[in-house]
N, C-alpha and C positions, 0 to 999 in steps of 0.2 A: 503493500499500500504506500503510495506517495504521501508527502506531507500535506499536500493540497486536499486529498481525502479525508485525511485525519481531521483537519481544521473544519471542513465542511460538516463532518459527521459531529464534531464538538458544537458547532454553532446551531445544528439542528436540535441537538439535545438540550442546549440551552433554551432555545425557543419554545420547545414543546413544554420543557418542565416549567416555564414561567406561565404558560398559557392555561395548563392544567388546572390551578386554584380558580380561574376566572371561568372556565367552561364548567367545573363542578357545581357552582353556584347557580346554575341556570334551572334547577329543580322546582317542582311545584310548591315544595315546602318552604322555600326561601321568601325572605321577606322583600316587600316591593322597595324599589329605590326611593331616594328621599325626593320629594319635590322640589324642583328647582325655584329658587327665590327669584320673584320678579325684579328684574334690575331696571328695565326701561318701560315707562309708561308712555302710552299714546296719549297726549294731553289734546290732539285735535279732535278726538272723537268724543271726549268727555261731554255729558250733558248736564 
């Protein structure tokens, strides 16, 4: 195996390892994300 393939495999393992916790939290029992705070208000359409 050349050094390029070893580096490529290490990069793939690193990316998959970092993505696993994010993928695992997508189940039905997980808590919903926190709603985003309103930062910009459209003052033109206020009545």
